N, C-alpha and C positions, 0 to 999 in steps of 0.2 A: 195418569193413566188407569190405575183402578179406580179413579174414581169414576172416569167413562165407563168403563166395565162395568159399574153398577147401575148408571144410567141406560142399559139396553143393549150394551155388547153382547157378544154371544158366550158362554161358557166357558173360562179356562181351566184345562186339568191341571190342577196342581203340580202334577209330574215335569211338567214343564216349567214350573216355577222354579221347583227342586234343581233341575238338569242347568237351568240356566244360571244359578244362585253358588252351584256349587262347580263352574266350569273351570278346569284348571291350567285351561293355556289361551291362547287369543281366537284362535282358530274354534276351537270347541265355544267361546263364549258369542262368536259373533255366530257361530250356527244354531245352537241355543236360542240366540234371541231373533232373530228370522225367524225362526218355527215358531217363536211365541207372538211376534209380531204379527204373522200372518194369521194364529189363531184370534187373534184378538181382532183383526181385522175381517170380518164377514165379506163372504164372494169373492178369495183371494184366489187367482187360479194358478198363479206362481211368483216367483220373487227373487231377488239375486241382491247381493251386496256387495260393491267395489269397495275397494280399502287402496291407497298410494303405500306403494312399498317406500320405505324409508331408506334403503341403499340405494334401489334403482330410480325412484321418482317416477314410477310408472304405477298405470291403475292396473290393475289385476283382479279377479273376480275371489273370491275368499268365503264364501257363502252361498249355499243355491238353495229353493225351496220348492216343490218337494224334490229330494236328491235325485229321482229315477221320474221320468217322463217330462212330458213339456218341453217347449223349444225356446230357451233362454235370448235367441237370436233376435226374436220378436220386442226385445227392450235393448235392442244395441240404439237402435236411433234415438230415443229419447234419452238414452242414459248419455250418449255423446252430444247431444244438446243441453245437457244441464253441464255439463264437464265447460263445456265453450259459454255457455251465459251465468253460469252461475247461480241458478235458482228454480225454484221448484216447477214443475211440466204438468201439463194434464194433457194427453194426446189419445183421440180414439184410435183402435188399432183395428186394422181390416181384419175381414172372417179367413180362417187357414184353410177351411176348407170346400166342398162346394154345399154346403149343408144347405135347404132352404127353410128348412123348418125354424122356426120362431126362436131365439132365444133373447135374452136384454145383451143389450151390446156391452162391446168390451173396451177398456180405457187402460193406456200407461199411467199410471202415476208414479213420480219419482223426485227424490228430494238431496241435495245437497249437503254434504256434513262438512260445514264449513267451524274452523276454528281461527281467530283472529283477520276473518276474511281471507285465510286460504284454504283452497277446497284440498281437502283430506281423504273425501270419500264420497258415494253414490250409492245410495237405497231406491232399486226400480220394482215395482211390484205392476202386475198385470190384474185386474178386478173387472167383473161382470155389476153394472149398475141401470138401474132403471130412473132413477132422479137425479135432478142436480144436488139434493140434499145429501143422498149416500155419497157422492162423490167428494163433497166438503166436508163431510164425516171421516171420509179415507183420507184425505188431504191431511186433515187437523190429526188425526190417529197417526200419520205417519211422521209429521213433523212434532208429536211429542215423542214419539217413540224412536227418532234420530239422537234425542240427547243420551241415551243408554251409550250410541258409539261414539259422540264427543267426550263421555266422561272415560269411556276406554281409552282411548287415544289422549286425555289428558294424563290418564293414569301414567299409560307407557312413556309419556314425555316426563313427568315428573320421576318418573324410576329411572329414565335413562339419564336425565338430569343428578339426580343423585348418584348414580352407578359412573359419573365422568367427572364428580364431584369428588366422588371417593378415590378412584384412579387417581386424579391429579392431586390431592392427599397424599396418598400414597408416593406417587411420584416424584412428587417436593420433597417429601420425606427423605425417599431413598436416595436420591440426587445429593440433599444438604451433608449424609453420612457418608457417601462416596467423596463428594468434591472435602471433606473435613481430613481423610486419608490424603497424607503427603508423597505414599510410595503406593506404586500400582499391587504390590501385594497386598497391603490392607485395604483398599479400595476394593479389588476383587472380593476379598475376605465380606466386606461389610454390604457388598452387594447383593451374592449366593445368600447371606443370613438373612437378608432383612427380604428377599423374596422369598424364600423356605417360611418366614414368621407371615406374611401378606397373605399366600396363596396356602398355607396349611400344609405343607409340604414336609415329606420326610427327609428327602436328601434334595440340592440344587447344585446344580457344576456348571461350571463356566469356562469354555475353552477357547482359544483364538486359533487361526491356522498358520501350521508351520509346516513347510514342505507339503503341501496340499494332503494334510492331516488334521485334525483336530488334536491340540495339546491342550491336556485339563489345566488350567491355572489356579482352580481353587474349588471346593466342594464345602457347603455347609456343613456344621456341625461337627468339623474334621481339622485338626491343626496340622495334621501331615499328609500329604498329599501321596509322595512317594514312596508311606511304609503299605498301602491300597493297592499292589501292582495290578489283581489281579481285576478289581472294581474298577479301577483306572480304565485299564481295557477296553473292560465291558462299555463303558460307557464312553470312549472315544469310539468305537466303535458305531454303535448307537448313532452318535452325530456324527460320522463320515458318511451314515448311512440315508439320514436326513437330507446334509447337503448335497449327495450326491443326485438324491431325487428333488433338491430344489423346492421344498416344501417343509413345512412344520408336521411333524408324526404326531398322531395320538393312539397310544397303545393302552386296552383294547381298542379296534380300530371302532368306529360307530357305526353304530346300523344303518345309517343312510350315508354315509361318506364315502369317498372315493378311494379305488383299491389302491392301497401302496406296498410297497416291501416293507416289510416287519421284522424280518428275520434275527437282527440283531436285538431289536428292543425285545422280542419275546425272550432271546437267550439274556440278555440284562435281568428281566422281570422274574423267570425262570432261579437263575443263577445267584441274585440276590434279594430277593424278596418284595418286589416290587408290584404292585399292585395295578400301580395307572402309571405312567409314562405320556410324556408330552418334551419334545424335544423340536426346537425352533433356531434354523439359523438363520443369521441374519446377514445382511446383503446392503453393500453400499461402496459405489465410486466403481461399478461395473465386478464385483469380487466379492466374495464372501471372505467376512471377516474371522466369523467364530462363530458358536453355538450355543445355547442355555437347555441343559436339560433339569428338567423336574421330574420328581418320582413321590410319589405317595402311597402309604400301607396298602393292602388289601386285604380285603375282610374276609377271604378264604382264609387267611393265617391264623386266624377263631373258629373255634366252635360255639355252637348255639349256646353250650354249656359250661364255657368256661366264666369265670368271675370276672375277667377283664373285658370282655365281650359285653357279658350283661351289665356292668359297672359302667359303660361308654362307649367302650371301644367301637360298637354299632355305630355310632354320631360321624365316625372318620370320613371325610369325603373319599369317594374313591375315583371314578372318572373326571376326566379333567374336560372341561367344555368350552365351547367356543367364546364365552364373556372369558375366560381365562387365557385362553389365548390369546384375545385382541389384548387385554391387561399387559398379557406378556410384550406384544409386538409396539404396546405404547412408550413401556417403560424401555424397553430394550432399544428403541428407534434411538430414545431419548438419551440412554445412559450409555450404550455401547461407544459412540465416538466419545464419553470423557474418559472408557476408561482405554481404548485404542488411544489414547495423546496420552497418559500416564503408562501407558506399555513401552511408548517409543520410547519417550521419556525417560523413564530407568534403564534402558539397554546401556550396554559400554559404548564407550565413545567410537570405537572401533569398527563395532557392529552398525551405528549410524552411518559411519562413512560409507561405510562397505555399501549399505541399503540404498544410501543415496546416489552412489555411483552407479547401482545397480539400476535403481529407478529409471535415473538418466540415460543408463546404456538404451534399456528397453523403450524408452521413449524416442531416442534417438534413431535406432535399427528398426525397430516395428512398425506398425500403421500408423497413418495420422499427424499430427503434430507437424506440421510441414513449415510452419514458420521457427519453429526452434530449429529443426534439421538444417533451414536455409542461415540462420543465426550460428551455427556451430560450424558449418562449412564454412561459412564468410571469416570466422574467427581464424579456422587452421588454416586457410588462404594467407589471411593476414599475416599469420606467425611464421609461417613457411618462406612468403615474402621477404620479411623482415630478417629471417636466419640465415637467408641466403645471398641477398641483395646488398649490394653496399654502397655506401655514400660519403661526402664531405662530413668529417668531422669537424667542427666549427666551434669555438669558443666564443659566445655573446658577452660583449660588454659594454657598459655606458662611455659613453664619447663625449668629448667637448672639441671644438675647432677652436687653435689658437694663430698667432700669429708667430711666422716665426722667428721674428724679431718684434720686439718689445722694448722701444725706446720710452724713455724719460726725460722731459724738460722739465727742467726745475728754474728757479730764481735763481740768476746769477748774483744779483745782492741784495743788502736791506733796502728797499724801496718802498712806492706806494704805485699801484695799480692806475693807472693812466685810459687804456684803453684796453677793450679786448675786440677779437676780429670771428673766434671758432667757441665753438663747444663741440661735448664730447656727440660721437655719432657724424661729425663735420667728416668729408674729404678733403684733405689739402694736397697741393701741389708741393714738390722738393722747393726751397724758400721762401714758399708764403708765408705771408706777413701774418702772428696767429696774436700776438698781444703787448704791449709798451707800457712800459715802467715810467712814473714823474722824473725827469732829468734836469730839473730846473738846478737842483742843490749841485748835481756833479756842472751844470754848465757854468754856476758861479765858482767852484772851487777851478773850473779851468780858467776861469779869465785870471784869478788868480794867480795861477802857475805861469799864465802867459805872462803878464804883469812883471813879476819876479824873473823870468827868463830874460826878458827885454831888456831889466835892470842890471843884469848879471851879464848878461852879453856887452852892454856899455862900459863896464867898468871892466871888463875882460881888454876890452879895445884899446881903455886909457892906458890899463896897465902894462899893454904891451908896446906904448907911445914911449911908455915912460922906462922901455929896458929894465921892469923892475919884474924880474922871473919870478922870484918866489910867490910875491901877491899873485901873478897872473896864474901860477900854477896852483893858488888857494881858490881863486875865483873861477879857475877852469873847472875845478872839482866840483863847486856848487851849481855850476851851468849844468854839467851834466847830471848831476843830483837834481835839479828842477826839470830839466827836459825827459827826464825817467817818470816823475810824478807826471809832466802833461799824457804822458805815453799812457800812462795808467789811467788817469781820468778820461782820457779820448776813446782807451780800449771800454772803460766801463758804461760812457756813455753810447757804443756802437752797441752793446749787450743790451740794453734796456728795450731795443725794438728786437723780439725773443720772432722768431723764422722756425718753419716747418724743417728739420733735418733731413727728409727725403719724404715722396709722394708717399701717402697712408691715410688710414683713418684715424681720427683722432678716439681711443678707449674713454678717457676719464677727463674731467676738467671744464670747469666752468667758471668764469669769472666773473659772470653779469651782475652777480649779488655781492662781489668784493669791488666794484670799483669806486677809489679813494683807499680802498683798505690797505692794510700794510702786509709786505711779505717777507719774509726772512731767508738771507740767500742760503741755498740747499734746497728750498721747500717744492715741492711736487707741485707743477702747475700743470701738465698733461699727460696724456701717456698717448705714444702713436704706433701704430700695427701698421706696414706694408700690407697694399692688397696683391701682391704677385708672390709672397709665401707664404705659405700655412705649416702648422703641425697639427696631426690629430694624435690627443691624450684618450688613451684608453685605460680603465678603471680593469685590472682584470682579477677576478675573484682568486686568495689566495691557494685553494683547493683545485686549480689549474694553470698557474704561473709556469709550473713545470713543463708543461707543454707547448712553452710559447719562447721562439726563439727569433733571433736578428734575421731580418731580411726574409720572414715570412710574409706571405700575402693575406688580404682580406677586403670586405667591402663593407662599408658605411653609408648608410641610410638616414641622413639630418631629418630633424622632426620641420626643419622650415621647409624642405625639400624633397617631400617622399619620393617624389617618382624618379629622384636620381640616384644611382647608385654608383658611390666615389671607391674607385679602387686603392689603396694606400699599400705598402712597402713598412714592417717593422722597423725602427731604426736604432732605436735604444731600448733598453730594460733596466729601470731605476731599481735598486735594489733595497730599497726602503719600502714599507708597506704603512699606508694609514688606515684609521677605523672608519668606518662610515655604516652607519642602520645596524650596528652587532656585528657587521662581518670585516673583514682586514681586505684591502685592496693595493696591489701594485698598481705602480704609473707607468704605463707603455707609452713610447712616443712613437708615431709613426708620421710618414710623410706621404701625404695625396701623390697620385700619379698624372691628376689634372685637376687645372685652378680654374676654378669657375668666377666667371665677373661676379655671380651672386654669394658668393660667400663670404661672410662677415666672421670677425672673431669673437667667441661666446656662442655662437650654433651648438646644440646638444644635440643627438641621436643615439641610435645604437650600432656598433661594429661589432662585426662577426671575424674572427682570424682564421683563416684555413690551415689546419694543422697536418691531417692526410687523409687518407681514402681506408675508412673502416666498415666494419658489418654493422648495418642497420640497428640491429638488434641489439649492439654491442653500445651502441651509441645512444640509445632509448632509454636503457636499462641502468647506465655508467653509476651517475649519480645514487639512485637505490642500493645497486651491486658496494658502492663504496660505505654508502652510510651503512649498510648490514657489517660489511669487513669492521668498520669503528666500533661500534655495539656489540661486536663476538671479542672484539679486541680490549673493550673495558670491560666484562663481564668476563672475560675467560682466568682462571685462576692461575 
């Protein structure tokens, strides 16, 4: 830019360079830059600089030359086109009055300020030119001059990034110190101490809401909060003042700030020597949880002749800035929930329970939370229903269906299996053939005894013919003995053919794999149960056996017949328990009132014994109440 000035550009007043180099703020920098740029480019009528606001993302004018006179609206159209097209533009402007005298035509020259292809500003000038070369020179100078604005924005971005990084480091450090403390008191003290060190404060106070007022929890550089009652009261009133206005309060009030009520802040400053105060309330979950108050010492407390002032007290920071408030907001929003959780956890159990009840009561009786209210109403209705409604008290038990009679068919003699006709699961009629044993040995023995019987009978007849009474009596005895043996063999022969004792179902026994095999006398061959007589066996838990009595009624549902409810009557309670799956059960026998043709011995199901009618709540909670009684009895001294 300086080189181009040396090639024929107008002379630049050194004061303009000095003002530009010594600019203390962004607004001064932009104003002096625009003045310098308009002086560097000849024939400039007016100029305007538009930059994007970092928070609102809107484009607003930040500098105008000259500050008085001219009409910047003439540059609005070209500025909007540059904003839309994001490139430099040159357009001819119409005359603003009816002056017919000749003068050089006027042009609008505009150039965008782009950083990483993002629009950050617009520079627009109104110039007069008589040749295309002049316009080209104007455009080039404007392009070269815009680099100063880009430099400003880049520096601002770097500073913001450095400030954000510094805040992030500080926030992480403070968060680490707070989280390392196990108690709420230690965490609060660590928080206010770190805030005082980072913001160079004389005193930092932390308070949480209690009964609609701020209660001080910790003060930096102070071990005992209770000992400073006047200071605590003054700080608390200042916090209440900020919370009541629902905004952070700066004291002294900034010149360009909004009007706030600072009476309590002023009293705190006068009574306890605070030069600057920043009070920041913290809001979350639709309510204020607490506040943070920061105090810095005032310079007015030292005179210029004081040694302490001259030695460095004058370097103390006094007024709080918006950057300080932003730092407090970011730190507070990060750490206040952590401190609130620690505060809630450190309370006595009874207070936690009371707050929970109170919170739930507010949600139930207050506005909104319709689903919660419906749920609680349903629960209350259910409790009331089960408390007054009565129902049948039933005892559930596993059941098994057995035959009323279980007849065992055994082998009548020692022998061998010759034939079989039935097996387990078959239904037999009364007197039906079931199996047969081999009778060949018995047939031979029968023939032997028949021949002896014929022989003794002939000898008996001869002794009678000879009138030999003594011999006749002896032969008679031998004849009777042979007749008895013959009847025994014939009886055994009859029993080799085994028949069903009654109509029923064969529960066990299968001789197909034992044909020709031997069996011993008394060995069980079959088990038969009748089809028209059954009994139900219930396994009742020992905890409920006291409620079971003979002649009580009940209902059983078998697994094989889930759609049928079978009524029964208790007939017998066996006073002997059996262990099963870690519990003791008593065997209870019952008689079904209806016999179904689909019943089969061995069917299992669930039976319920109806004891009496009781309160439903008592029925549902009986197991739990009994468990509590036993537990109390076990541990009661």
